[in-house]
N, C-alpha and C positions, 0 to 999 in steps of 0.2 A: 539107780536114779542119777540123772545128769547133774544135779545141783544147779549151778548157774553157768555151767560150761556149755560150749558148743564146739563140735569138731569140724574141721574143714570138710571132711567127707560128708557129714550131715548137711552142711551148707550147700555143697555141690549137688547133693541129691535133691534138696529142696528147690534149688535154682533150676534144675532140669525139669522139675514138675510145674513150677509156678512162675507166673509173671504178675506183678502188682500194678493195678491201675491207679488207685488212690485211696487216701485215708480221709475220713471225716472224724475229727477228734474234738470232743466237748469236755472241758475241764471246769469244775466249780472250785474256785480258790477263795470263796467268800469266807471260809473258816480259817484262812491262813494266819490271822493274828493269834489264834489259839493253838495252832499247830496240829499235830496228830496226822490225820489222813485227809484226802480230798477225793471227790468223786470223779472218776474217769470213764467216759463213754467213748468207745471207738467203733466205727464202722469201716471195714476195709473191703474194697472191691478188688478181686483178683481173678485171674484166669488160671485154669489148670490144663495142661496139655493132654492129660488123661485122667480118668477117675482113679482115686487112690486115697491113701492116708498120709497125713503130714502133721505139722504142729505149728502153732504160733507161739510167740514169746511174751511173757509177762511176769514181773515180780511185783506182787501185791499182797497185803495182809488179808484181803477178802475179795472174792469174786462172786458177784450176784447173778449175772446172766451171761450165758454163752449161747448164741443163736447162730447156727450155720444154715444158710439158705432157707430161712424160715422155720427151721426145726430147732426147738430148744434142747440144749444138752445140759446134763446135770453137772454143775461146776464141781461137785464133790467127786465125780467120776473122771472128768476130763482135765481138771486143773491140778497139777502137782509140781512141786519144786518151782521151776521157772517156765513151765510149758503148759500150753493148752493143746491137748490132743484133738486133732480134727480127723475123725476116723473115716469120713466118707465125703471128700470133696468130689465134685462132678466135673466131667470134662467140659471145658468152656467156662462161662462166667460163674463166679461164686461171690457170696456176700457173707461176711462174718461180722457179728455184732458182739461186743464184750462190754459189760458194765462191771466196774470194780472200784474198790476203795484202795487207792495207792497212798504211799506214805511220803511225807516230807522227810528229808534227811538233814543231818548236820555234818556229813562226811565229804561234801563236794561232789557227790555222785547222784545222778537222777535229778530230782527237783530239790535243790538246796535251800534251806530256810535259815536266815540270819536276822538277828535283832540288833539294831544299832543302839549302843548304850547312850548315845547323845540325844536322840529323839524318841527312843523306845519304839521305833517303827520297824515293821517286818519288811525284809527285802528277799525276793526270790530270784533264782536263776537256774537254768538247767545246764547240766554237763553230761553229754551222752556218749562221748567216745571213751571206751570202745563199745560196750554193750549195754548202755544204761537208758536208752529211750524206753525200753521195756519196763522201767521203774515208773513211767508216767503214763504210757498207753500201750495197749496190746499191739503187736507188730510182728513183722518178719525181720528179725534183727540181724541183717547181714548186708554188707555194702553193695552187693550186686543185685539186690531186689529193690530197685528204685521205684518211687511213686510220687504222686502229688500229695500235698498235705494241706487240708483246710482246718484251721484251728478256730474254735469258738470258746471264749474264756469268760467266765463270770468272776469279777474281782471286786474287792472292797471299794467304796467310794473314795475318791481322791487319789487312786492309784493310776499308774500308767502301765500298759501292757505292750510289750514289744515282742515281735516274732520275726520269722524270715520274710514275710510279706509286709508291705507298708502298713503302718499302724492306722486302723480305722477310727472313726469317731464312735465312742461307745453309746449304746442305747440301753438305758436303765441298768447300767453296770455290766452290760454284756458287750464283749469285743468280738466282732465277727470278721475274721481275716479272709482275704482272697486266697485261693489255692496257690501253693508254691509251684515252680517248675518241678520237673522230675529230679528228685534228689534222694540221697540215702538217708536212712533213719538217723544216723549218728551226727548229721550236721543240721538237723532241725533244732529249734530253740524256742524257749519261752523265758522272758525276763519280766518280772512284775513287781511293783511296789511304788512308793511315792518318790521315784527317782527324779533328780534334777537333770535337765537336758539343755544342750546348746545345739543349734542347727545351722547348717550351711549347705553348700553344694559344690559339685565338681562339674565344670562345663567341658563337655567333649565336642566332637564334631557333630553339630546339629542336635545335640541332646544334653540333658541335664540329669545328673544323678544326685538325689538328696543325700546329704551326709548328716548324721547325728552322733553326738557324744553324750554319754550318760554317766552319772555317778550318784552316790548318796548325797543328800543336801549337806551333811556334815563335812563333806570334802569339797564342796562347791567353791569355797574361797581359794582353794589350792589348784583348781582345775585350769591348766593353761591350754584352753581349747584351741586357740589360734595356732599355737605351735603344733598341736596334734593334727589339725586340719592341714597345715602346710606340708607335713610329712606325708599325709594321706594323699593329697593332691599330686605331689611329686611321684608317688607310687602309681597312681592312676595314669598319669602321663607316660611314665616309663614303661609300665607293663602293657598298656594298650598298644604302644608302638612296637615293643619287642614281640608281643604275642599275636599282634594283628588280628585280634578278636575282641569285640566290644565286651565291656564288663557285663556279666550274664544275669545280674539280678536287678530288681526294681529300685533298690535303695541300698545304702551302706551305713549301718549303725555300728558304733563301737561302744561297748558298755563295760565300765570299770566296776567290777562286782567284788563283794567282800568274801574272804575266806576261800579263795580260789586255789586249787591244788597246783595247777600248772602256770605257765606264763600267760597263755591265751588259748582260745579255741576258735577254729575257723567256721563256726556256724554260718550258713549261707546268708549273707546280708545282715547278720546280727552277731558280730564277733564279741565274745566275752573276754575280758582282760583282767588280770589281777589288779586290785585297786591300790596296791603298793606302788604302782606306776603313776599314781597321782601323788606327786612328791610334796610332802608336808613341810619338809625342811630342805636346807641347801644340800644339793648333791653335786658330784663332779660331772663333767661333760661325758664321762664314760657311762654314767647311768642314763643320760639322755640318748646316747648312741645305742645302748642296749634296748631302750624302750622303742626307739625308731626301728631297730631291726625287727623287734617283735611285731610292731604295727605292719611293716612291709611283708614280713613272713606270712601273717594271716591274710593280708590282701592278696598275695600271690596264690594262696590256696583257693581263692574264689574261682580261679581258672583251673589250677592243677590240684585236684582233690575234690572240688565241689561240682564244677562243670563236667570235668572228666575225672572219674573216680576209679580207684583200684578195684579189681574184682574180688580180691581177698587180701587178708592182712599181711601176707608175705611180701607184698609190695608197699607196705607201710614206709619202708626206708625211702622209696622213690618219692612218695608223697611228701615226706618231711625234708628229705635232702634237696629236692627241687626248690621248695619254698625257702630253705635256708640259703642255698646258693644264689637264687635270684634276688633275695632280699639284700644280701651283702653286695651283690653286683650293682643293684640299684643305688645303694648308699655310696658306692665307690664311683659310679659313673653318671648318675642322673644330674642334669644341669641344676646348679644351685644347691647341691647337697652340702650339708655341714660336715660330712664325714667321708671325704675322699680317701682317707687312710683306712677305710673299713677292713681291708684285707689284712692290715696289721693286727687289728683286734681279733680277726678270725684266726690268724696264725697263732696268736698268743694265748687264746682262750679256748675256742672251739676245737682246734686241732689237738691241743694239749689234752682235752677231755677225750677225744677220739683215741689218741695214743695210749692213754691210761686204760680205756675200756678194752682196747685191742690186745692188751697184754694180760688180761684176766683169764682164768680157766674157762670162763663162759664165753670167750671170744667166739664169734660165729661169722659166717659169710655175710656180706652186706645184704644179700638176698637170702634172708634166713628162712629156714623151714618152720612155718607156723602151723602146727598141727591142730591147735585149738585156741580158744580165747585165753586160757591160762598162759599160753606161750606169749601171746601178743602183749598181755598186760605188763610183763616184765621186760618188754623189748623196746620201750621208749628210752633208748640208751645212746651212748656216745657213738656207736657204730651207725645206728639208724639215722641220727641227725648229722653228726660232725664228720665221721669218716665218709659217709655217703656223699655229703656236700663236697668234701675234699676231692673225692673221685669224680664227681660231676665237674668240678673245676678243671681237673686234669682232662676229662673228656672234651671240654670246651677247647682247651689248648690243643688237643689231639686232632679234632675235626675242624677247628676254627670257629670263632664266635659267630660270624655271619651264618655259616652253615648250620651251626647248632640252633640258632633261633629260627632259621627257615624250617628246620625239621620240627621244632616245637609248634610253629604255626600250622604246618601240615597236620600234626598230631591233633591239635585242637579242632581244626576244621573237620577232620575225619571222624572224630570220636565224641563230639559235643553231646552232652547229656547221657553218655554211655559209660560203660565200664571197660577197663583195659588191663592188660598185663604189660610187663616190662618190654616184651618183644614188640609191642605196638609202637612204643617210642623209639626203640632201636631201629626198627624198620624204617621209620620216617627219617631218622638221622642218617642212615645208610644212603637213602635216596638223595638227600641234599648234600652230603659230604663226599660220596663216592668211596668212603672207607668201609672195609669189612669189619664189623664190630663184634662178630661172634667170638673170635679169639680173645679180644679185649674184654668182653663180658665174662667169659669163663675165668680169665685170670684175675679180674678185679672184683667181680660180683659174686662169684661162686666158690671162692676160697677165703680162708680166714688168716689172720695174722698180719704182721707188719714187716716191711723190708728195711734194711739199713744200707745207706749209701756212704761210701768212704772214698776219698781221693787216693789214688795210687800213683805216685809220681817220683821221678828221679830228677835231681838237679846237679849240674856240674859245679866245679870250683868257682866258675865265674858267675854263678847264680842263674844260669840258663836252664830252662826246663828241657830235658832230653827225652822224656817220655811221660805221658799222662794218660791215665785211664780212670774210669769210674768203676769201683768194685761194689757189686751188689751182694748182700747177704740175706739169707732167709733164716733167722734164728728159729730154733724149734718152738713149736707152740707150747704154751704153758701146760704143765701136768694136769690132766683131766680134760683138756680141750680135745675136740674131735677134728679129724682131718690132718693134713700135712702142710708144712710150710712150703711155699713156692716162691720162685723168682717171677717177677712181673715186668711188663713193659712200662717204662716211665718216660714221660715227656718232662724234661727239666731244663733249667737254665743254669749256667755256671757264671757266677759274678767274679770279676777281677777287681780288687780294691787296693788302692795305694794310700799310704799315710802322707798327707800333704798339709803342711802348716797345722799339724795337730788334728786333722780331720781325715776320716776314712772315706774316700771318694771312689765311686765305681768308675773304672776307666774303660772297661769293656764287658761284654756279655755274649756268651755263646749258648744257643739253644739247640738241643739235640734229643734224640730218642735213645734211651738206655734199655738194653735188653740183655738177658743172660747174666752170667757172673762177672764178666769183664767187658767193658765198652771202651774202646780206644777213642781218644780225643786228639787227633793229629793237629787240629788247629792251634793247640797250645805248645806243640813242640817247637823249640828254637826261640821261644819268647822269654824275656826276663821274668823270673819268678816274682809275682806281685806280693804285697804284704799279706793279703788274705785271699784265699781261693774258697769261695762259698758255693757249695753244691745246693741245688734246688733254690737258687736265688729267684725271687719273685713268687716263691711258694707255689709252683705250678703242680707239683706232684704230692703224693701222700707217702712219706717215708721218714724214718729217723735219719738224721744227717750227722756225720762226724767231720771234724776238721783235722787236717794234717798237723803235726806238732808245731811247725813254724806259724801257721795261721792261728792255731790255738794260743800260742804265746802272744801274738799281736792282739787277738781278741781279748785275752785276759787282761792285758794292760790298757786296751783302748775300746772296750765294747761300747761305751757311751759316746764314742767319737764318730760312729757312722753318721753320715749326714742325713740319711733317710731312716724312717722308723721301721720299715719292713725288714731290712737285713738285721737291724738290732733285735727285732722281735724273734727272728729265726735263730739268732745266736743265743738269746736268752732261753728260748724253748729248748734248744739243744743242750744247754748247760743244765737245765732243770731235768730233762730226760736222763742225762748222764748221772745226776744225783739220785734219781729214783732207781736207776739201774745199778747203783753202787760203783759206777765208774768215776764219779767225782765225790769226794768227801763232803759231808754236810758243812763242815767248817770252811772248806774251800769255796763252796757255793755261797756261804755267807760273805766271805771276803770278796768274791767276785761282785756280788750285788752291792755291797757297800762301796766298792771302788767305782762302779759304773752308774748306779741309779741316780746320782746327782745330775747327770747329763741327760737322763731320759726325759724327753719332752712329752711322750704320749702318756696321758694320765691313766688310761686303761692298763697299759703295760706296768706302770708304777704300782697300781693297786694289785695287779696280779702278782708282782714280785713280793709285795708285802705279805700276801696270803701264802705264797710258796715258801718264803723264808721261815715264817712261823711254823708251817707244817714240817719243814725240814728239821728245824730245831726240836720240835715236839716229838717227832716220830723217828727221824733218820739219824739224829746225832747220837754218838756213843753216850750211854747214860752217865758215865763219870765226867764227861765234858759238857753235857747238856746245859747245866746251870750257868757255866761260863759263857756259852754261846748265847743263851737267852739274856744274860746280863749285858753282853755286848750289844745285842740287838735292841733291847729296851733303851739303853743309853743313847744309841744312835737315833732311834725314832724321836726321842725328846730333843736331841740336838738338831735334827732336821726340822722338827716342828718350830723350834725357836728361830731357825734361819730361813724359813720359807717366806715367800712374798706374802704380805698381809692380804687376806681376802681371796687368795688364789686357790684353785683346785688342789694344788700340791699341798698347801697348808692344811686343808680339810682332810686330805688323804693321810697325811702324816699324823694329824690329830687322832684319827680313827686307829691308825696302826699303833700309836702310843697307848691309846685306851685299851687295846687288845692285849698288850704285853706288859704294862706297868706292873712292877713287882716289889720294889723296895718301899720302905716307909715314906721316903722322900717323894718317890714317883707317885705313889698312891695319894700322898698329900696334895700333889699337883692336881690330880683328878678331883679330889674333894674340893679343892680351891676353885677349880673351874665351875663346879656345881654351885657353890655358895657365893661366888662372885669375888672372892678374895684373891683369885689368880686369874690372869687374862693374858691373851696374846693379841696383839694389834691385828684387827681384821677378822679374827676368828669369832664367828657367831655361835655361841653355845645354845643352839636351838633345840627343839623338842627331841629330835631323833639322836642328836649328839649327846644330849643329857642322858637319854636312856642307855647309850653305850657306856657312859661313865658310871651310871648306877649299876649296870650289870657287872662291870669289872669290880667295882667296890663291893658288891654283894658276894661275888665269887671269892674274894679275898678276905671276907669277914669284916669289911669296913662299912657295909650298909646293911642294917637289919630290917625287920619287917616294917617298923615304923617309918624308916626312910623310904622303903619301896612304896608303902601306902601313901606317903606324902607326895611322891612323884606321880603316882597314879591319880591323885586328886588334882594335880596340875594338868593332867592329860587324860581326862575321863572319856576316852574314845576306845573303839575296838582295837586300834593299834596299841594304845596304852595298856589295855588289858593283856595283850600278847606280850609286850615287853615286861610287864610286871610279873606275869607267870614265869617267864624265862629267868628273871632275876631271883624270884623266890626259889626256883628249882636249883639255881646256881649256888646258893648259900652253902658254905663248907661245914655243915653239921649233919650228923646221922639222922636227926629228926627231919630236916629239910629234904634229904634224899629219900627217906622212907615215904614222906608225904607225896613227893613227886612221883615216885615209882607206883604207889598205890593208885594215884589218879589216872595213870596211863595204862598200867598193866592189869591191875586188879579191878579197876572200874572202867566203864565204857561210856561215860556220859560226856566227856569233853568233846566239843566240836573239833573238826580237823585242824583248824589254825591254832587253837589253844593246845591241842595235843602236840603239834609240831614244836611250839614254843617251849613247852615243858621239857621235851626231849632235848632240844638244843641247850637249854639251861642246865639240865641234869648232867650232861657229859662235859665236864671240865677237866682238861688234861692235867692241870696242876693238882687234881684231887685223885690221883691214881690209887693211893692207899685207901682212901675213903670209899671209893667205888669198887674196890677189888671183890667184896662179897657178892656183888651183883652179877658177876659172871655166872655163878651157879644158878642164881635166880632167873637169869635170862634164859638159859637153856631149859630150865624146869618149866617155864611158862610158855615158851615160844610156840610149840605145836598147838596148844589150846588157843592161844591168841590168833594164830593163823586160821584155824578152823572156825572161829566164832566171830571174827570181825570182817568188815568189808575189805576189799582189796587195798584201797588207798590207806585205810587206817592200819591194817596189818603190816603193810610194807613200811610205813613210817616207823613202826616199832621194830620190825625185823632188822632194818638197816640202821636206824638211828641209835638203838640201844645195844647193838653188838659190841662186845668189849674190845674195840679196836685199839684203845689206848693202853690196854694191858699187853704190851709187846713182849711175849715170852713163848718159849716152847710149850709151856703148860697150856696157854690159850689155844695153840694149834692142836694139842692132844685132846683137850676137852671138846673142841669143835669136831674133830674127827670122830671121836666116840659118839657124839650126838648124831652125826650124819649116818653112822652105821645103825644105831639103835632106834632112832626116832621115825625112820621111814618117811621123811618129809615128801611133800609133793614136788614135782619137778621145778615149779616156780620158786617155792621156798628154798629148796636145795640150791638153786642158782644164787639166790640172794645171799645165803649164808656162805657159800663157797667163795663168792666175790669178796665178801668181807674178810674171810680167812686169808685170802691172798694179800690183803693189805697188811696184815700182821707179818706174814712171811716176807714180804718185800721190805718191811721196816727192819726186820732182823738182819736181812742181808745188807741193807744200807748202814745200819749201826755197826756191823762188823767192818765194813769198808771204812767208815769214819774212824773207828778205833785203830785200824791198821795204819792210817795215815799219820797218826800222832807221832 
């Protein structure tokens, strides 16, 4: 039995046989307030190139009718697992009608149903990527079988229904949408409920695109619609110019929906976005920048992904990487953008994610081999998004930005409304750039692993460079990874920086191609050695970078003195990478951050450093020094909070960093005082979300009990408040609290996705290692059953979130290895556990390095 899986071979065979004309889908959501199931009626018109047998896809509790070309088939005979067998399609036109009861979910997959505790109203939305349209209607669930979709929806009175086509006026509670253009099943959408909305438009050349923004009424007071419209319009302007293709759909709605698993989803003309992006409390500008990137990422997908769609999921990387690259480029270059420094954030956050992912045993080529749906479900990773986008950025540097976008324009014109493979884009880029990209593609897209670039120089007694080369290394792939490490061609810049009046200023820049193990740079011979030589300046390529000893000494003393944010970010990232690799002791990383963070102006970098320092101390510091390091850090966070400019982003960031690490009675007393109003800092608003951060830390340290948590929830009786309260309850340092949290997640399956995630986050408290130690055995005893019985999203939350990563010991590695041998997990589950195991192994290496530095 296939379960819910689908292999690439099966998809290819079905695509060779079938072509889809269109779907007519009728859904009755009138019973949504009660939940359970809804009636789904689907008629699909398709053609077959020859007579034969095939199957349609459906996940449903009950199937009432299956009619193929006028002949009724017995559902008991043809429907099993997730498939409807079609034993006799005819050559030419076919019609399939399926009537079923489909189920609402609370997992963020299929048609998700959520109840807002503020108004007790039901809110629905669909999430179909990768294979979950089949949870709502019968279909041929693969991206290369495109069709038109005509939805007819019955909904309760007072609701609004939104789909890919413009929203019609309802008649007697029935919403009849016009057919969509030809799109794939996974980007169709349906959002329904008493949503609040704001409307505007984008004015293009001779046409108008209606814009809508939606959220629950309980969030309406916080919805900054004009700011969202402004970013959206900038994206429309920039993408239409760069892509030279009009926006392909009739309208563009953005819907902020509850309990969303991802950041957002590129449904055609109806983008769903997690409603945590409707900020209820003060956030730093980094949060607005991240939200804007998400908005632009999904908008870019309207062209790359929706208009032109990958043939199969092995090109998922290209779909996501292109959207990521172009969204960051838009932020960096669009006229009037608030975030011209967007590449700094990319270097500091996205690429750090990529480097981490690329050093796991599961590392894979960017163009991964996707054999089936199970493969793709665990492949939304740092390589697919961040490494791919980094490599696209290098490709742009390699072929030139103008040639790149001319190639993209050719690609859209040539393949509009169709499906493509990577070779289709590369062919267009070769035509416009004149570059042969076959060798480049093989080196960058078909191999795994990461390169290291080091300066190789000699300097004479007078301080003159007598020889300079870039040395490229290809470290062996992690144990368990497939393939071999390779050297690659890199397009990089070398920045020359001088310390002038206390500031590190770039005085020159050399751009070149690096190939092979050693690339000579004769342009630097005979020049005075600068204070810092920075490889991969401007972050053109994807590689780990190391500094020569003299440059490292200057950077250690003056990292905060770079006048530009990007070289600072590159040096911060290099230092963090060295810490993770055991090349820099955790205590030295702490000292570096404390020395330089005060001069760091980019708030996103500051917040990233906060998270990395805490992680380094928790996992990478030698156990006998860890408490000393944590005490130093917690004291520093309070000192910086006291010294921060009132009302500034830095003040808020330091307040959150302090709340995450406060540990002494006096420090915890400050947190309690901020909550009850007896303590204050000028300009710091202790608003709803900051209050919850304080409560959760106090709960984790035993200073806030159930009564305190309940009182805070009474102040914030919202869905967000429920999540925060669940995390705080799970964080309490008692055996009873841990047992209750564990039971609700592992032994029970009633929690919705967002609450389950909150409980897991609260449960795992690094300060509670001893209390949580017994759960290592419980985790491995339950994991296989959890994986086999839960939906993918819910099972992955548990598999990753509850792995005993904080139990850094050889024993954890041994019990993991024993389980991998005896449990016979699926490939997807094996990958997740192996990745988590690698985190423990890395922490052991880093702890040894930190101890050796003492």
